[in-house]
N, C-alpha and C positions, 0 to 999 in steps of 0.2 A: 212338291219337289224342291229341296233345298239346294239350289244351284251352287252356292258357295261351298257347302259341305261336299258335294259331288266333285267339284273342281279340286278341293284339297285331297280327296281320296285319289282322284285320277293322277294328280301330281306325285303323290307318294308312291303309287304303284308303278308309274313310269320310271321314276328314279330308282326304285328297288330292282326292277328288271326281273326278279325272281318271284316265285309265289310268296305272299305275305299272309300271316295268320289273321283270321278275322278278329281274334282276341286282341292282337297287337294293334290293329287299326282302331278298334273300339276304345282301347285304353288311351291311345295317343289323342284321339278326338273327343274323349270324355263322354261317350255314349254307351248305352248297353249293347250287348252282343245282338240282341233281337233288333234293336234300332239299326245297327250296322248291317245286319243281314237284309233288312228291309230296304235300306238305301242301296246296297249292292245289287239287289234284285231289280230295283227301279233303273239303276244305271245299265245293268245287263240288257234289260228289255229295250231301253232307249237306244243303246248302241246297235242292237240287232235290228230294231225297227227302222232306224235311219240308214242301215247298211254301211256303217262307218268302217274305215280301214282297220281300226282296232276293235277288239271285242274284249269284254270282261268275262273271264272264266273263273267261276267259283266252285270249289269242291266243298265237302262238309267242313273242312278246317281252314282252307286257304283260298286266296283270290289272286289273280294275276291278269295283267293286260297282255293280250296276245294279238297277233295279226289275224285279220279276217281271212279264213281259208278260201273264200270266194275269189280272192285276188292273188292266189299263189302263183298263177301263170305269169302275171305282170311282174311280181317280185323276182321270180326266177329269171325272166327275160332281162330285167334290169341288172341283176347281180351276175348273170352269166357265169355260173360256177364252172371252173376249169375241169373239174372232175366230180362226177356224182358218186357218192359213196354207195356201194352195193351192200345190201344186207342179205346174208345167206338165207336160203329157204329154211334151213334147220333152225336158225335163230327166230325167224317169224313163226314157225310151227311151235317152238318151245314157248314163245311169248303168248301165243294163242292158248295153249294148254294151261299155262299159269293163270291167264286172265279169266278163263271160263271155269276152271276147276279149283281155284285157290281156296284154302291153302294146300299146296302140294309139295311132295318131296321129290327129289331128283329121280328116285326109283319109280314114283308114280308117273312122271313125265316119260321116262324111258319105257314104261309098260305101254303107254299110249302110242309113242312113236315107234317102238320096236328097235330102237338103236340107242347107243350111249348119247348123253346130252351134256356132259361135263363142260365142254367148250362153250356151248350156247348159253348155259346158265351163267358161266363166268362172264361172258360178254354182256349179257343182260344186266348182271350186277354192276359191272363197270359203267354201263350206260345209265345206270340209276333207274331203269324201268321196272326192275323187280328188287325185292329186298327179303331178307330173312325175317319171318314174322313169328317164329317160335320153333319149337321142337316137337316132333310127334312122340306120343307116349307109347313107344314100342322099343323092342330091343335095339340098342345102338343109339336111340334118341336122334334120328335123322332130322336135319333142318327142314323146316317148312318155308316155302316161298309164296309171296303174294306180290301183287303189283303196287306201284307207288303213286303218289300224287303226280310225279313227273310223267308217268304213263298216262294218267288221265289228261293232263295238259297236252301232251304230245298228240293224243288222239282226239282232243277237243271235246271231251265228255265231262260231265259233272260227277258221275258216279258209275259204278259197274253195271247198274240196271240199264244204262243206255247203250251197252254193247249190243251190236246187231245180233239177231237170232241167227247163229251160224248155220242152222239147217235150211233156212230159207234165203239167206243173202250171202253173197260172196263179193270180195273186194278184188279188183284186178291187181295182179302182182306189182305193176308199176306204181299204183297208188299206195300199196302197202309199203313199198320200199321208200317212197318219198315221205311218208308219214314218219318214219323212224329217223330221218336225217335231222 
């Protein structure tokens, strides 16, 4: 383990605050993408094994320092937010449909939910949790939506294969709402 290189990566990710591409890190540090991915994997394992307050979250393309979800109660108690933002059930349902069935059109979402979803889709786009990923090759060429890296980071997962099996698991409403804040 190259401690100096890991420290340099950690410093850059801390200062960036937002997800950084693996390619950009490898170029700045003069190493191949494969070497960078290997170092990031070592760092991620080390952070997790040590139970550190920060975690490294890498997707296929980006990496970011995030807070350890195990300590969310402590952080909330410290910051004592005046008001907890409530996310509507319709937005959560819409996000779940996009996550599990992407790429989907607004009509696809409405067919599953049985109600209009224009507002929910607009809000999810504004939050950066979904994005337009193309157009469906049918009459009218409707937009296709998919989740973003921000969605993966917000839910603390590396890729969509880590989504829970929605037929066997359920997340309490309070936890779902806190995830989206």
